[in-house]
PDB file of N, CA, C and O in Angstrom:
ATOM      1  N   MET A   1     -34.392 -62.008  -2.952  1.00  0.00           N
ATOM      2  CA  MET A   1     -34.956 -60.739  -3.342  1.00  0.00           C
ATOM      3  C   MET A   1     -33.855 -59.928  -4.028  1.00  0.00           C
ATOM      4  O   MET A   1     -32.836 -59.606  -3.418  1.00  0.00           O
ATOM      5  N   ASP A   2     -34.069 -59.611  -5.277  1.00  0.00           N
ATOM      6  CA  ASP A   2     -33.021 -58.871  -5.978  1.00  0.00           C
ATOM      7  C   ASP A   2     -33.295 -57.369  -5.898  1.00  0.00           C
ATOM      8  O   ASP A   2     -34.297 -56.930  -5.332  1.00  0.00           O
ATOM      9  N   PHE A   3     -32.395 -56.608  -6.470  1.00  0.00           N
ATOM     10  CA  PHE A   3     -32.413 -55.149  -6.356  1.00  0.00           C
ATOM     11  C   PHE A   3     -33.673 -54.530  -6.953  1.00  0.00           C
ATOM     12  O   PHE A   3     -34.199 -53.570  -6.391  1.00  0.00           O
ATOM     13  N   SER A   4     -34.171 -55.047  -8.068  1.00  0.00           N
ATOM     14  CA  SER A   4     -35.350 -54.465  -8.712  1.00  0.00           C
ATOM     15  C   SER A   4     -36.601 -54.640  -7.855  1.00  0.00           C
ATOM     16  O   SER A   4     -37.487 -53.786  -7.896  1.00  0.00           O
ATOM     17  N   GLU A   5     -36.698 -55.703  -7.095  1.00  0.00           N
ATOM     18  CA  GLU A   5     -37.825 -55.894  -6.196  1.00  0.00           C
ATOM     19  C   GLU A   5     -37.752 -54.935  -5.008  1.00  0.00           C
ATOM     20  O   GLU A   5     -38.768 -54.408  -4.556  1.00  0.00           O
ATOM     21  N   VAL A   6     -36.547 -54.722  -4.517  1.00  0.00           N
ATOM     22  CA  VAL A   6     -36.363 -53.839  -3.361  1.00  0.00           C
ATOM     23  C   VAL A   6     -36.737 -52.400  -3.723  1.00  0.00           C
ATOM     24  O   VAL A   6     -37.360 -51.700  -2.925  1.00  0.00           O
ATOM     25  N   ILE A   7     -36.362 -51.966  -4.908  1.00  0.00           N
ATOM     26  CA  ILE A   7     -36.666 -50.612  -5.359  1.00  0.00           C
ATOM     27  C   ILE A   7     -38.038 -50.544  -6.026  1.00  0.00           C
ATOM     28  O   ILE A   7     -38.749 -49.551  -5.872  1.00  0.00           O
ATOM     29  N   GLY A   8     -38.411 -51.570  -6.751  1.00  0.00           N
ATOM     30  CA  GLY A   8     -39.639 -51.554  -7.545  1.00  0.00           C
ATOM     31  C   GLY A   8     -40.907 -51.524  -6.734  1.00  0.00           C
ATOM     32  O   GLY A   8     -41.822 -50.767  -7.059  1.00  0.00           O
ATOM     33  N   ILE A   9     -40.996 -52.314  -5.698  1.00  0.00           N
ATOM     34  CA  ILE A   9     -42.221 -52.393  -4.898  1.00  0.00           C
ATOM     35  C   ILE A   9     -42.542 -51.054  -4.219  1.00  0.00           C
ATOM     36  O   ILE A   9     -43.676 -50.590  -4.331  1.00  0.00           O
ATOM     37  N   PRO A  10     -41.591 -50.411  -3.518  1.00  0.00           N
ATOM     38  CA  PRO A  10     -41.924 -49.093  -2.947  1.00  0.00           C
ATOM     39  C   PRO A  10     -42.253 -48.056  -4.024  1.00  0.00           C
ATOM     40  O   PRO A  10     -43.108 -47.198  -3.804  1.00  0.00           O
ATOM     41  N   PHE A  11     -41.601 -48.117  -5.167  1.00  0.00           N
ATOM     42  CA  PHE A  11     -41.875 -47.179  -6.254  1.00  0.00           C
ATOM     43  C   PHE A  11     -43.294 -47.365  -6.783  1.00  0.00           C
ATOM     44  O   PHE A  11     -43.992 -46.381  -7.032  1.00  0.00           O
ATOM     45  N   ILE A  12     -43.723 -48.588  -6.954  1.00  0.00           N
ATOM     46  CA  ILE A  12     -45.084 -48.860  -7.423  1.00  0.00           C
ATOM     47  C   ILE A  12     -46.103 -48.389  -6.402  1.00  0.00           C
ATOM     48  O   ILE A  12     -47.107 -47.781  -6.774  1.00  0.00           O
ATOM     49  N   LEU A  13     -45.869 -48.654  -5.125  1.00  0.00           N
ATOM     50  CA  LEU A  13     -46.776 -48.197  -4.073  1.00  0.00           C
ATOM     51  C   LEU A  13     -46.845 -46.671  -4.033  1.00  0.00           C
ATOM     52  O   LEU A  13     -47.923 -46.098  -3.879  1.00  0.00           O
ATOM     53  N   PHE A  14     -45.700 -46.021  -4.172  1.00  0.00           N
ATOM     54  CA  PHE A  14     -45.665 -44.558  -4.207  1.00  0.00           C
ATOM     55  C   PHE A  14     -46.461 -44.037  -5.394  1.00  0.00           C
ATOM     56  O   PHE A  14     -47.245 -43.098  -5.253  1.00  0.00           O
ATOM     57  N   THR A  15     -46.264 -44.639  -6.563  1.00  0.00           N
ATOM     58  CA  THR A  15     -46.934 -44.195  -7.779  1.00  0.00           C
ATOM     59  C   THR A  15     -48.448 -44.383  -7.691  1.00  0.00           C
ATOM     60  O   THR A  15     -49.205 -43.556  -8.199  1.00  0.00           O
ATOM     61  N   ILE A  16     -48.884 -45.443  -7.061  1.00  0.00           N
ATOM     62  CA  ILE A  16     -50.317 -45.735  -6.985  1.00  0.00           C
ATOM     63  C   ILE A  16     -51.019 -44.893  -5.917  1.00  0.00           C
ATOM     64  O   ILE A  16     -52.117 -44.391  -6.155  1.00  0.00           O
ATOM     65  N   PHE A  17     -50.404 -44.733  -4.752  1.00  0.00           N
ATOM     66  CA  PHE A  17     -51.091 -44.103  -3.629  1.00  0.00           C
ATOM     67  C   PHE A  17     -50.659 -42.667  -3.348  1.00  0.00           C
ATOM     68  O   PHE A  17     -51.511 -41.789  -3.213  1.00  0.00           O
ATOM     69  N   VAL A  18     -49.388 -42.417  -3.258  1.00  0.00           N
ATOM     70  CA  VAL A  18     -48.907 -41.114  -2.799  1.00  0.00           C
ATOM     71  C   VAL A  18     -48.918 -40.076  -3.914  1.00  0.00           C
ATOM     72  O   VAL A  18     -49.380 -38.956  -3.697  1.00  0.00           O
ATOM     73  N   ALA A  19     -48.432 -40.411  -5.082  1.00  0.00           N
ATOM     74  CA  ALA A  19     -48.294 -39.432  -6.164  1.00  0.00           C
ATOM     75  C   ALA A  19     -49.617 -38.792  -6.575  1.00  0.00           C
ATOM     76  O   ALA A  19     -49.656 -37.571  -6.724  1.00  0.00           O
ATOM     77  N   PRO A  20     -50.703 -39.543  -6.767  1.00  0.00           N
ATOM     78  CA  PRO A  20     -51.960 -38.874  -7.142  1.00  0.00           C
ATOM     79  C   PRO A  20     -52.469 -37.900  -6.083  1.00  0.00           C
ATOM     80  O   PRO A  20     -52.939 -36.811  -6.412  1.00  0.00           O
ATOM     81  N   ILE A  21     -52.375 -38.292  -4.815  1.00  0.00           N
ATOM     82  CA  ILE A  21     -52.813 -37.397  -3.743  1.00  0.00           C
ATOM     83  C   ILE A  21     -51.931 -36.145  -3.712  1.00  0.00           C
ATOM     84  O   ILE A  21     -52.424 -35.033  -3.520  1.00  0.00           O
ATOM     85  N   TRP A  22     -50.641 -36.337  -3.901  1.00  0.00           N
ATOM     86  CA  TRP A  22     -49.691 -35.232  -3.903  1.00  0.00           C
ATOM     87  C   TRP A  22     -50.025 -34.248  -5.032  1.00  0.00           C
ATOM     88  O   TRP A  22     -50.043 -33.038  -4.810  1.00  0.00           O
ATOM     89  N   VAL A  23     -50.282 -34.753  -6.217  1.00  0.00           N
ATOM     90  CA  VAL A  23     -50.597 -33.898  -7.363  1.00  0.00           C
ATOM     91  C   VAL A  23     -51.911 -33.153  -7.134  1.00  0.00           C
ATOM     92  O   VAL A  23     -51.999 -31.957  -7.413  1.00  0.00           O
ATOM     93  N   ILE A  24     -52.927 -33.844  -6.632  1.00  0.00           N
ATOM     94  CA  ILE A  24     -54.218 -33.208  -6.366  1.00  0.00           C
ATOM     95  C   ILE A  24     -54.065 -32.095  -5.340  1.00  0.00           C
ATOM     96  O   ILE A  24     -54.584 -30.997  -5.543  1.00  0.00           O
ATOM     97  N   MET A  25     -53.368 -32.353  -4.255  1.00  0.00           N
ATOM     98  CA  MET A  25     -53.177 -31.335  -3.225  1.00  0.00           C
ATOM     99  C   MET A  25     -52.360 -30.155  -3.744  1.00  0.00           C
ATOM    100  O   MET A  25     -52.628 -29.009  -3.381  1.00  0.00           O
ATOM    101  N   HIS A  26     -51.384 -30.420  -4.574  1.00  0.00           N
ATOM    102  CA  HIS A  26     -50.556 -29.353  -5.141  1.00  0.00           C
ATOM    103  C   HIS A  26     -51.405 -28.400  -5.968  1.00  0.00           C
ATOM    104  O   HIS A  26     -51.341 -27.186  -5.772  1.00  0.00           O
ATOM    105  N   TYR A  27     -52.186 -28.926  -6.877  1.00  0.00           N
ATOM    106  CA  TYR A  27     -52.988 -28.069  -7.734  1.00  0.00           C
ATOM    107  C   TYR A  27     -54.150 -27.423  -6.989  1.00  0.00           C
ATOM    108  O   TYR A  27     -54.592 -26.338  -7.369  1.00  0.00           O
ATOM    109  N   ARG A  28     -54.647 -28.053  -5.955  1.00  0.00           N
ATOM    110  CA  ARG A  28     -55.682 -27.435  -5.138  1.00  0.00           C
ATOM    111  C   ARG A  28     -55.122 -26.210  -4.414  1.00  0.00           C
ATOM    112  O   ARG A  28     -55.784 -25.174  -4.339  1.00  0.00           O
ATOM    113  N   SER A  29     -53.906 -26.329  -3.883  1.00  0.00           N
ATOM    114  CA  SER A  29     -53.303 -25.178  -3.203  1.00  0.00           C
ATOM    115  C   SER A  29     -52.946 -24.080  -4.200  1.00  0.00           C
ATOM    116  O   SER A  29     -53.064 -22.898  -3.875  1.00  0.00           O
ATOM    117  N   LYS A  30     -52.510 -24.446  -5.413  1.00  0.00           N
ATOM    118  CA  LYS A  30     -52.227 -23.449  -6.452  1.00  0.00           C
ATOM    119  C   LYS A  30     -53.502 -22.692  -6.807  1.00  0.00           C
ATOM    120  O   LYS A  30     -53.466 -21.478  -7.007  1.00  0.00           O
ATOM    121  N   ASN A  31     -54.620 -23.396  -6.885  1.00  0.00           N
ATOM    122  CA  ASN A  31     -55.896 -22.776  -7.217  1.00  0.00           C
ATOM    123  C   ASN A  31     -56.317 -21.788  -6.131  1.00  0.00           C
ATOM    124  O   ASN A  31     -56.802 -20.700  -6.441  1.00  0.00           O
ATOM    125  N   LYS A  32     -56.138 -22.155  -4.872  1.00  0.00           N
ATOM    126  CA  LYS A  32     -56.495 -21.266  -3.775  1.00  0.00           C
ATOM    127  C   LYS A  32     -55.620 -20.021  -3.784  1.00  0.00           C
ATOM    128  O   LYS A  32     -56.110 -18.923  -3.517  1.00  0.00           O
ATOM    129  N   MET A  33     -54.352 -20.167  -4.081  1.00  0.00           N
ATOM    130  CA  MET A  33     -53.453 -19.010  -4.114  1.00  0.00           C
ATOM    131  C   MET A  33     -53.826 -18.079  -5.256  1.00  0.00           C
ATOM    132  O   MET A  33     -53.680 -16.863  -5.130  1.00  0.00           O
ATOM    133  N   GLY A  34     -54.298 -18.619  -6.354  1.00  0.00           N
ATOM    134  CA  GLY A  34     -54.677 -17.806  -7.495  1.00  0.00           C
ATOM    135  C   GLY A  34     -55.948 -17.007  -7.268  1.00  0.00           C
ATOM    136  O   GLY A  34     -56.174 -16.000  -7.939  1.00  0.00           O
ATOM    137  N   GLN A  35     -56.779 -17.441  -6.331  1.00  0.00           N
ATOM    138  CA  GLN A  35     -58.037 -16.754  -6.061  1.00  0.00           C
ATOM    139  C   GLN A  35     -57.842 -15.482  -5.247  1.00  0.00           C
ATOM    140  O   GLN A  35     -58.734 -14.634  -5.229  1.00  0.00           O
ATOM    141  N   GLY A  36     -56.729 -15.324  -4.588  1.00  0.00           N
ATOM    142  CA  GLY A  36     -56.499 -14.133  -3.766  1.00  0.00           C
ATOM    143  C   GLY A  36     -57.029 -14.314  -2.361  1.00  0.00           C
ATOM    144  O   GLY A  36     -57.297 -15.428  -1.910  1.00  0.00           O
ATOM    145  N   LEU A  37     -57.173 -13.194  -1.685  1.00  0.00           N
ATOM    146  CA  LEU A  37     -57.625 -13.222  -0.302  1.00  0.00           C
ATOM    147  C   LEU A  37     -59.145 -13.295  -0.214  1.00  0.00           C
ATOM    148  O   LEU A  37     -59.860 -12.709  -1.027  1.00  0.00           O
ATOM    149  N   SER A  38     -59.616 -14.019   0.777  1.00  0.00           N
ATOM    150  CA  SER A  38     -61.059 -14.041   1.027  1.00  0.00           C
ATOM    151  C   SER A  38     -61.455 -12.739   1.717  1.00  0.00           C
ATOM    152  O   SER A  38     -60.593 -11.969   2.141  1.00  0.00           O
ATOM    153  N   SER A  39     -62.732 -12.501   1.825  1.00  0.00           N
ATOM    154  CA  SER A  39     -63.197 -11.253   2.453  1.00  0.00           C
ATOM    155  C   SER A  39     -62.782 -11.192   3.921  1.00  0.00           C
ATOM    156  O   SER A  39     -62.434 -10.122   4.420  1.00  0.00           O
ATOM    157  N   GLN A  40     -62.816 -12.322   4.612  1.00  0.00           N
ATOM    158  CA  GLN A  40     -62.401 -12.356   6.016  1.00  0.00           C
ATOM    159  C   GLN A  40     -60.907 -12.075   6.140  1.00  0.00           C
ATOM    160  O   GLN A  40     -60.486 -11.339   7.033  1.00  0.00           O
ATOM    161  N   GLU A  41     -60.106 -12.655   5.251  1.00  0.00           N
ATOM    162  CA  GLU A  41     -58.662 -12.406   5.275  1.00  0.00           C
ATOM    163  C   GLU A  41     -58.356 -10.949   4.958  1.00  0.00           C
ATOM    164  O   GLU A  41     -57.431 -10.373   5.531  1.00  0.00           O
ATOM    165  N   LEU A  42     -59.120 -10.345   4.051  1.00  0.00           N
ATOM    166  CA  LEU A  42     -58.922  -8.942   3.713  1.00  0.00           C
ATOM    167  C   LEU A  42     -59.258  -8.046   4.904  1.00  0.00           C
ATOM    168  O   LEU A  42     -58.557  -7.065   5.152  1.00  0.00           O
ATOM    169  N   VAL A  43     -60.311  -8.366   5.636  1.00  0.00           N
ATOM    170  CA  VAL A  43     -60.663  -7.604   6.838  1.00  0.00           C
ATOM    171  C   VAL A  43     -59.552  -7.723   7.878  1.00  0.00           C
ATOM    172  O   VAL A  43     -59.170  -6.730   8.498  1.00  0.00           O
ATOM    173  N   GLN A  44     -59.036  -8.928   8.068  1.00  0.00           N
ATOM    174  CA  GLN A  44     -57.951  -9.136   9.026  1.00  0.00           C
ATOM    175  C   GLN A  44     -56.703  -8.368   8.606  1.00  0.00           C
ATOM    176  O   GLN A  44     -56.030  -7.772   9.447  1.00  0.00           O
ATOM    177  N   LEU A  45     -56.392  -8.376   7.324  1.00  0.00           N
ATOM    178  CA  LEU A  45     -55.226  -7.659   6.834  1.00  0.00           C
ATOM    179  C   LEU A  45     -55.361  -6.161   7.058  1.00  0.00           C
ATOM    180  O   LEU A  45     -54.403  -5.510   7.476  1.00  0.00           O
ATOM    181  N   ASN A  46     -56.536  -5.607   6.785  1.00  0.00           N
ATOM    182  CA  ASN A  46     -56.769  -4.182   7.017  1.00  0.00           C
ATOM    183  C   ASN A  46     -56.677  -3.841   8.500  1.00  0.00           C
ATOM    184  O   ASN A  46     -56.143  -2.794   8.865  1.00  0.00           O
ATOM    185  N   ASP A  47     -57.190  -4.714   9.349  1.00  0.00           N
ATOM    186  CA  ASP A  47     -57.117  -4.501  10.793  1.00  0.00           C
ATOM    187  C   ASP A  47     -55.664  -4.508  11.254  1.00  0.00           C
ATOM    188  O   ASP A  47     -55.259  -3.659  12.048  1.00  0.00           O
ATOM    189  N   LEU A  48     -54.888  -5.453  10.767  1.00  0.00           N
ATOM    190  CA  LEU A  48     -53.471  -5.509  11.142  1.00  0.00           C
ATOM    191  C   LEU A  48     -52.707  -4.289  10.647  1.00  0.00           C
ATOM    192  O   LEU A  48     -51.832  -3.781  11.349  1.00  0.00           O
ATOM    193  N   ALA A  49     -53.024  -3.819   9.455  1.00  0.00           N
ATOM    194  CA  ALA A  49     -52.363  -2.622   8.928  1.00  0.00           C
ATOM    195  C   ALA A  49     -52.703  -1.413   9.801  1.00  0.00           C
ATOM    196  O   ALA A  49     -51.830  -0.592  10.084  1.00  0.00           O
ATOM    197  N   HIS A  50     -53.957  -1.297  10.227  1.00  0.00           N
ATOM    198  CA  HIS A  50     -54.365  -0.194  11.095  1.00  0.00           C
ATOM    199  C   HIS A  50     -53.638  -0.269  12.435  1.00  0.00           C
ATOM    200  O   HIS A  50     -53.167   0.748  12.944  1.00  0.00           O
ATOM    201  N   ARG A  51     -53.545  -1.463  13.005  1.00  0.00           N
ATOM    202  CA  ARG A  51     -52.839  -1.638  14.278  1.00  0.00           C
ATOM    203  C   ARG A  51     -51.361  -1.292  14.136  1.00  0.00           C
ATOM    204  O   ARG A  51     -50.776  -0.690  15.036  1.00  0.00           O
ATOM    205  N   ALA A  52     -50.759  -1.665  13.019  1.00  0.00           N
ATOM    206  CA  ALA A  52     -49.343  -1.358  12.798  1.00  0.00           C
ATOM    207  C   ALA A  52     -49.122   0.147  12.718  1.00  0.00           C
ATOM    208  O   ALA A  52     -48.128   0.654  13.238  1.00  0.00           O
ATOM    209  N   GLU A  53     -50.035   0.864  12.076  1.00  0.00           N
ATOM    210  CA  GLU A  53     -49.927   2.324  12.002  1.00  0.00           C
ATOM    211  C   GLU A  53     -50.036   2.947  13.390  1.00  0.00           C
ATOM    212  O   GLU A  53     -49.279   3.860  13.723  1.00  0.00           O
ATOM    213  N   LYS A  54     -50.971   2.459  14.198  1.00  0.00           N
ATOM    214  CA  LYS A  54     -51.123   2.977  15.559  1.00  0.00           C
ATOM    215  C   LYS A  54     -49.876   2.698  16.393  1.00  0.00           C
ATOM    216  O   LYS A  54     -49.439   3.552  17.164  1.00  0.00           O
ATOM    217  N   MET A  55     -49.302   1.504  16.240  1.00  0.00           N
ATOM    218  CA  MET A  55     -48.090   1.179  16.989  1.00  0.00           C
ATOM    219  C   MET A  55     -46.918   2.048  16.548  1.00  0.00           C
ATOM    220  O   MET A  55     -46.104   2.453  17.377  1.00  0.00           O
ATOM    221  N   ALA A  56     -46.824   2.337  15.265  1.00  0.00           N
ATOM    222  CA  ALA A  56     -45.750   3.201  14.772  1.00  0.00           C
ATOM    223  C   ALA A  56     -45.885   4.603  15.370  1.00  0.00           C
ATOM    224  O   ALA A  56     -44.884   5.220  15.735  1.00  0.00           O
ATOM    225  N   GLU A  57     -47.106   5.102  15.470  1.00  0.00           N
ATOM    226  CA  GLU A  57     -47.331   6.405  16.101  1.00  0.00           C
ATOM    227  C   GLU A  57     -46.928   6.375  17.571  1.00  0.00           C
ATOM    228  O   GLU A  57     -46.327   7.325  18.072  1.00  0.00           O
ATOM    229  N   ARG A  58     -47.254   5.296  18.256  1.00  0.00           N
ATOM    230  CA  ARG A  58     -46.890   5.173  19.676  1.00  0.00           C
ATOM    231  C   ARG A  58     -45.376   5.129  19.845  1.00  0.00           C
ATOM    232  O   ARG A  58     -44.840   5.746  20.765  1.00  0.00           O
ATOM    233  N   VAL A  59     -44.692   4.418  18.984  1.00  0.00           N
ATOM    234  CA  VAL A  59     -43.229   4.341  19.065  1.00  0.00           C
ATOM    235  C   VAL A  59     -42.624   5.723  18.857  1.00  0.00           C
ATOM    236  O   VAL A  59     -41.699   6.109  19.571  1.00  0.00           O
ATOM    237  N   LYS A  60     -43.140   6.471  17.882  1.00  0.00           N
ATOM    238  CA  LYS A  60     -42.646   7.836  17.650  1.00  0.00           C
ATOM    239  C   LYS A  60     -42.851   8.700  18.885  1.00  0.00           C
ATOM    240  O   LYS A  60     -41.966   9.461  19.274  1.00  0.00           O
ATOM    241  N   THR A  61     -44.024   8.577  19.499  1.00  0.00           N
ATOM    242  CA  THR A  61     -44.310   9.361  20.705  1.00  0.00           C
ATOM    243  C   THR A  61     -43.356   8.986  21.831  1.00  0.00           C
ATOM    244  O   THR A  61     -42.807   9.863  22.499  1.00  0.00           O
ATOM    245  N   LEU A  62     -43.159   7.697  22.044  1.00  0.00           N
ATOM    246  CA  LEU A  62     -42.243   7.248  23.099  1.00  0.00           C
ATOM    247  C   LEU A  62     -40.811   7.704  22.830  1.00  0.00           C
ATOM    248  O   LEU A  62     -40.106   8.109  23.755  1.00  0.00           O
ATOM    249  N   GLU A  63     -40.380   7.643  21.577  1.00  0.00           N
ATOM    250  CA  GLU A  63     -39.030   8.103  21.238  1.00  0.00           C
ATOM    251  C   GLU A  63     -38.895   9.600  21.476  1.00  0.00           C
ATOM    252  O   GLU A  63     -37.850  10.060  21.937  1.00  0.00           O
ATOM    253  N   ALA A  64     -39.938  10.365  21.168  1.00  0.00           N
ATOM    254  CA  ALA A  64     -39.893  11.807  21.418  1.00  0.00           C
ATOM    255  C   ALA A  64     -39.788  12.096  22.916  1.00  0.00           C
ATOM    256  O   ALA A  64     -39.041  12.987  23.321  1.00  0.00           O
ATOM    257  N   ILE A  65     -40.524  11.358  23.735  1.00  0.00           N
ATOM    258  CA  ILE A  65     -40.458  11.535  25.187  1.00  0.00           C
ATOM    259  C   ILE A  65     -39.064  11.194  25.687  1.00  0.00           C
ATOM    260  O   ILE A  65     -38.487  11.938  26.479  1.00  0.00           O
ATOM    261  N   LEU A  66     -38.520  10.071  25.226  1.00  0.00           N
ATOM    262  CA  LEU A  66     -37.179   9.679  25.656  1.00  0.00           C
ATOM    263  C   LEU A  66     -36.121  10.672  25.182  1.00  0.00           C
ATOM    264  O   LEU A  66     -35.162  10.942  25.905  1.00  0.00           O
ATOM    265  N   ASP A  67     -36.281  11.215  23.984  1.00  0.00           N
ATOM    266  CA  ASP A  67     -35.338  12.219  23.492  1.00  0.00           C
ATOM    267  C   ASP A  67     -35.363  13.463  24.375  1.00  0.00           C
ATOM    268  O   ASP A  67     -34.324  14.070  24.633  1.00  0.00           O
ATOM    269  N   ALA A  68     -36.558  13.837  24.836  1.00  0.00           N
ATOM    270  CA  ALA A  68     -36.681  15.031  25.683  1.00  0.00           C
ATOM    271  C   ALA A  68     -36.105  14.793  27.077  1.00  0.00           C
ATOM    272  O   ALA A  68     -35.517  15.700  27.666  1.00  0.00           O
ATOM    273  N   GLU A  69     -36.267  13.599  27.603  1.00  0.00           N
ATOM    274  CA  GLU A  69     -35.821  13.321  28.960  1.00  0.00           C
ATOM    275  C   GLU A  69     -34.362  12.877  29.037  1.00  0.00           C
ATOM    276  O   GLU A  69     -33.650  13.241  29.973  1.00  0.00           O
ATOM    277  N   SER A  70     -33.923  12.104  28.070  1.00  0.00           N
ATOM    278  CA  SER A  70     -32.551  11.587  28.085  1.00  0.00           C
ATOM    279  C   SER A  70     -32.007  11.631  26.671  1.00  0.00           C
ATOM    280  O   SER A  70     -32.352  10.793  25.838  1.00  0.00           O
ATOM    281  N   ARG A  71     -31.166  12.600  26.405  1.00  0.00           N
ATOM    282  CA  ARG A  71     -30.690  12.840  25.039  1.00  0.00           C
ATOM    283  C   ARG A  71     -29.921  11.657  24.444  1.00  0.00           C
ATOM    284  O   ARG A  71     -30.025  11.402  23.245  1.00  0.00           O
ATOM    285  N   ASN A  72     -29.177  10.955  25.234  1.00  0.00           N
ATOM    286  CA  ASN A  72     -28.316   9.885  24.687  1.00  0.00           C
ATOM    287  C   ASN A  72     -28.847   8.487  24.992  1.00  0.00           C
ATOM    288  O   ASN A  72     -28.052   7.561  25.149  1.00  0.00           O
ATOM    289  N   TRP A  73     -30.148   8.308  25.080  1.00  0.00           N
ATOM    290  CA  TRP A  73     -30.711   6.984  25.368  1.00  0.00           C
ATOM    291  C   TRP A  73     -30.499   6.000  24.212  1.00  0.00           C
ATOM    292  O   TRP A  73     -30.400   4.793  24.432  1.00  0.00           O
ATOM    293  N   ARG A  74     -30.431   6.509  23.006  1.00  0.00           N
ATOM    294  CA  ARG A  74     -30.233   5.621  21.847  1.00  0.00           C
ATOM    295  C   ARG A  74     -28.856   4.991  21.859  1.00  0.00           C
ATOM    296  O   ARG A  74     -28.713   3.811  21.537  1.00  0.00           O
ATOM    297  N   SER A  75     -27.849   5.750  22.222  1.00  0.00           N
ATOM    298  CA  SER A  75     -26.486   5.215  22.221  1.00  0.00           C
ATOM    299  C   SER A  75     -26.244   4.266  23.385  1.00  0.00           C
ATOM    300  O   SER A  75     -25.335   3.438  23.319  1.00  0.00           O
ATOM    301  N   GLN A  76     -27.025   4.365  24.437  1.00  0.00           N
ATOM    302  CA  GLN A  76     -26.873   3.482  25.584  1.00  0.00           C
ATOM    303  C   GLN A  76     -27.372   2.078  25.314  1.00  0.00           C
ATOM    304  O   GLN A  76     -26.892   1.131  25.938  1.00  0.00           O
ATOM    305  N   HIS A  77     -28.339   1.910  24.386  1.00  0.00           N
ATOM    306  CA  HIS A  77     -28.976   0.615  24.181  1.00  0.00           C
ATOM    307  C   HIS A  77     -28.629  -0.017  22.839  1.00  0.00           C
ATOM    308  O   HIS A  77     -29.167  -1.080  22.531  1.00  0.00           O
ATOM    309  N   ASP A  78     -27.775   0.568  22.036  1.00  0.00           N
ATOM    310  CA  ASP A  78     -27.426  -0.015  20.738  1.00  0.00           C
ATOM    311  C   ASP A  78     -26.298  -0.990  20.821  1.00  0.00           C
ATOM    312  O   ASP A  78     -25.897  -1.558  19.805  1.00  0.00           O
TER     313      ASP A  78
END
């Protein structure tokens, strides 16, 4: 078995079986990315944004409480 057979056979198998599937999957994923978000994904994104805003408000409230009760709490935990 010479060098061209050792390299050639796996290359031919890759070209026949793996490469076409790889190319099809690549362009299918590119097409999905180009379409944007689905309606369900958009609803989920809006819900997450709303939750993040609520959490930010809660953090501000907690920081205000800690500032009132313990002035140097920030320097103790940094």
